[in-house]
N, C-alpha and C positions, 0 to 999 in steps of 0.2 A: 473852738480850739480845746476850750477846758473840757467840754464833753468827750472830745477824742482822746484827751489824755486819760481821762477817767476810764475810758473803755479799754485802753491799752493797758493800764494798771490792773484791771479786773481781769483782762484776758491772761496777763502775765502771772498773777497769783492763782488764776483759775488753772492754768497749765502746771504750776508748782505743786497745788495741792492735789490736783487730779493724780499727778505722777506718785505723791506721798500716799495717796489712797490706794493706787494700783499696787504699789509696793506693799502696803498693809494687807491688801486682799490676797496677795501672793503668799503671805505668812500662813503655815499650816495651823488650823485650829483643831485642837485635840491633844491627847496625851502623847507623851514621847513614843510609847509603844505603838500607837497608831500611825504615828509619823514614819517610824521605822518600817511597818508593814506598806505603807504607801511608796516609800522609797524603793524598796525592794521589788515591789509590783511594776512601778516605773522605771527601775534601773537608773536611779538618779542618786546623786550624792546628797547628804543632809549637811546644811550649814546650820550649826546650832549658835544662837547668839544669846549668850548669858548677860542680863541687863538688871537694872533696877530702876524704879521710878526716883528721879532726882540725881541720876548719874548724867552729868553734863555731856562727857564724851559720848555716852549711849545716845543721848538725845541728838547730838551733833551729827551722829551716823544716820539716824533716822532722817534728819533734816537735809543734810548734804550729799550723803553717799548713796543711800539705798534708792532714793528717787532717779538717780542719773541713768540716762538710757542705756548706756554701756553696761552699767552694773546690773540694771533690771534685764538685759538681754542674756547675759551670762547665767544669771541666776535661773531665769526662765528655760533656757536651753539644758542646763546641767544639774540643777539644785532643786531641793525642797527646803525652804527656809523655816527653821524652828526657833521661834523666840520664846524666851521664859524668863520670868522674874524670879532671881535668886532669893529674894526676900519673902515672896508671898506664895510662890507655887512650889509643890513638893517636887516636881520633876526638876525645876530650876535649882533647888537646894541639892538633890541628889547629884545633878550634873556638875554643879559647882564644886561638889566634894569629890566627885569621881575624877575631876581634872584638875583638882587643887587650884582653881582659879585665883590667880595672883593680883588681879585687877580687873576693873571692868570699863568697858565690854571685854568679856573673853569670848573668843570665837573658836570652835571646834568644828573640823570638818571630818564627816564619818562616811565611810563607803556604804553602798546599798546592803551590803552583808553585815554591817555593824562594825567594821574595822576602822580604828582611828588613823586618819591620815596626817593631820597636823593640828596644832593649837597655836594661837597667839591672842595677845592682849592688847587694849589700847585703841586709839583712834587711827584709822586708816583713811587717808585721802582716796579719791577716785583712782589717782594714778598708782597707788601702791595696793588698793584692795582688789581691783581687777587681775593683776599679775598673781596675787594671792590666790584667787579663785581658780585661776587657770593653771597654776602650779599644782594645786590640788588635783585638778583633772588628769593632768600628767602622771603624778604619783600613783594615782589610782589605776590608771591604764598599765603602769609599769609595775603594779603590785607591790609597791613600796609602802608600808605601814609602820606605825609606831607599835610599842609593846603593850599598850592598854588592853585588857580584856574587854569582853562586851556586856559586862554586867554592871548595874549601878549599885549594887549592894555587896560589896566587898566587906570583909571583915576588918573594918577600920578601927584604930585604937580611939578610944573615947576622947581622948584630948585633942585628937586631930578631927574627928567628926563634929565635935561641939563647935569647931570655929565656923562650920557651914550650915548645920542644922541644930538650932538652939534646943536643948531640952529642958534647961533650967538648972542642970547639974554643973558643978563647978569642978573643972579639970585643969590642973596647973600644967603648962607646957613642959615643966620638969618631967612630968610623967613619960614623955616621948624619949627621953634620954634612956630610961630603963627599958622601954620598948625595943628601941634600936639595938640596945645591948643584947636582947634575946633572939634577935633575927640572925638565922642562919645564912640568909641570903639577902644582902641590903639592895641588890639589884631588882627584888620582887617589887610589884607595882605599890602595894601599901606601904612597904617600908620606904620605898622612894618618895612617896608623897608625904609620909611623915616627916622625912628628912628636909623636904623641901621648905617647910614653914618653921624649920628650927634654925638656930645659930650655935649649936654646940661644936666647939673647936674640932674635936676629934672627928666629927661626921661633916664638917665643912671641908676639911681636909681630905677625907675620903672622897668627897664628891668632887673636888678639885683634881685630884689625882686620877680619877677615873672619868674624867669630863668627856672625852670622845666617845666612850661607850654609852654613857648616859645620855648623850644628845642623839646618838644613833636610835637608842631604845625608846625615848620620851621626848626628844626635842628639846629646845633650849629655853622655851618659854617659863619653864618652872624653876630654871637654874639661874636665871640672870640676876635677880637680887642677891642670891648666895654668892655667886661668882664675882659680882662686882665689888661686893664688900670685901672679899679676899683679895680681889686684884687691887683695890685701893692700898690696903695694907702692904702688900708684896711691892707695890710701886714705890711707895714711901722708903721701904727697906732697900730696895735696890738704887734708889737716889741717894741714900745716906751712905751706900758703899760705893757710889759712883759707877754703878754697874748698868751702863746703857744697854749692853748687848742682852743682858738677862731680861730687861724690861721690854725689848722689841721681841724677844722669843716669848715672853708670857704674852704679849698682845696678839702674836700669831695664834698661839694656842688657845686663847679664850674667844677669838673672834667669831668661831661659828656659834657661839651661844647667843649672838645678837643678830637681828635682822638689820638691814642697811640703815633705816632710819634710827634705830635705837644704838647702833654703833655710833653714829654721829653724836648721839646726847651722851653717851657714857664715856667715850674716849677721852674728851677733855679732862674730865675728872681723873682718869689714870694718869694723864701726863702731868696735870697740876700736882698730883701727890708725888709723882718722882721729883718734880722741881722742890717741893716743900722739904724733901729729904735731902736732896742734893744742894740745893741753893745756888746751883750753877746755871746762871741765866742764860749763858751762851748756848748751852745744851738745850735748854728749855725753848728757846726762840728757833733753834734748829728743828726740834721736834714739832712745834707749832707750824712750821712752813711744810715739813715733811708730810705731815698728816692733813694739812690744809684745815686746821681746827676752826680758825675764825674768819669766816668768809666776808664779814662785814667789818667796817672800821670801829662800830659801836663795840662789837664783840671783842677785836682785837685791843681796843683801849681799855676795856673792862679787866683783861688778862694783864695788861701792862700795870695797872693800879697797885697790887701788891709788890710787884717786882720793884717799882720805883722806890718804894720805902725799904724793902730788903737790900737793895743794892745802893743805898744813899752814899756809901763811901767808895763806891766803884764808879769813877769817872768814865772809864770806857764804856761801861754798859749804859751809864745814864746818857752819854752824848749819842749812843746809837739809838736809844728810845726817842731822845730829844729830836732828833733828826725826822723821825717818823711824825711826831706832832706838828713840826714845822711844816712839814709836806702837807700834812692834812690842813693846815691853816691856808696853804696856797690854793687848796682845792675847795674849800668852804670855811665859813666863819666857824670858829671853835665854839662849842656849847659850854656852859659853866663849868662841867665837870672836866672836860678837856683843858680848859683854861686853868683850873685849878691845879691839875697835874703838869701841866707846862710849867706853871710857877714854880711847883715843887721841885722840878728838874733843874730850872735856873738856880733856885735857891741852894740845893744839893750841890751843884756845880759852882757855887760862889760867884754866879753871874747875878750879882745882887741888883745891878742897875735895870737889867732885863725882868727880874723878878718883881721889882718895884713897879715898872711900868704895867706889868700884867696884872699885879694886884690892884692898882687904882682903877683899872679898867673894870675889872671883876667886881669891885665894890660898888662901882656905878651902874652895874647891870641888874637884872631882876632876880633877887635872891629868894623870892618868895616861891620860886618854882619847887614843886615836889621832887624834881628830878636832881635837886642839888641838897642832898641831906646833910646839911651843915650850917650852923647858926653864924650870924654875923661875928658873935664873940670869937669863935676860932678863927675866922679870917683876920680879925683886928690882931689876935695873937701871932699870926703868920706874918702880917705886915710889921708888926713891932720886932719879929725876930730878923726879918729882912732888913729893917732900918738900923739894926743893931749889928748887922752883919755877921750873925753867929748862926752857923749852919746846923748846929746841934740843939738850938734852944727850942725848937717847935716840934712837936709830937704829931706827925700828919696822920690823917684818916683815909681808909680806903673807902672812897665814896664809889657805889656802882651806878653805872646808868640803868635805868629803867628800859628794858628791851622789850616791845610787846610780844605777848606770848601767842604763838599760833599752833592750833591743834595739828594742823597739817604738816 
């Protein structure tokens, strides 16, 4: 029996490593110029994989995604894959500079003629990577390309180029403001790339005002960090002015900057910024439900944490939140973080009997868990405040649940 299990294990890993090896063999070996020549000859797209050794998402793509049979078939049918290290290889450095790689891995898909089809960065699970590859094939057939030219050696400003190709020269990013001031056309490729790595207010605002055109020219990949920074500031301003319509209009405006997965990642931040400005918990909860921001209870509970403290003198809001925790308690045993929040709710609502019962139970639980980032002294202070029936005595802490991170 043990021998059989051994052979099954060997067979499993043999298949895995065999697939990984096949994927590696399919990677073009040679210069980028040689890869371009081969792509043109075979009439295939080029998938450029910009990575570096030590990049965890890059390694996980190699481990989880590229060996997948569906991914391999799509690549074999329509692509030549060109992997290049942005730290060690000249072509890698030049391609990272050419496309302003904002993170790694960065993927660039290019037509056989050298026209840029799309760029994306980050980990893509198989369920997202295959549609990306197919979409590039569709865009190529429709001859829909981005505005990047076909050369790797544009006349880049030194402060931008040094970010990707180290020469040992020192160039302050402030140099790029002067460079942008001198540009007659901020839509040209080098000006756009220089702007993409800066945070000058004037040029941030210009990028935001011209967002639809910039996305059409260069895609959203290089705009996300800049636009998300602007959007968070605007969200808070709209919140302070109680301008919910303006928030929704802005979210619709910036949505094309983000792919579906990253929209799920960034959107909660914009909504939270709106709440930080408005302090209107009712509208915040409505936005959470409208955009389906927190699909799991742990995520939703973490969102409630700061609201419980902000709304400590708003019994209507506190009662609505408490109802959710009580419902959660009916479904499952509350973990220490949820128990702490429910105690706070009862405490602020001056339901001191329930708060006291919850506190005694929490103090008897395992408080060594790393998930409860609060020491026993804090809990003793809360218990004393409950015993004294003084809802203003204790200063609460926003303890976050640790939610496992998933690349996919």
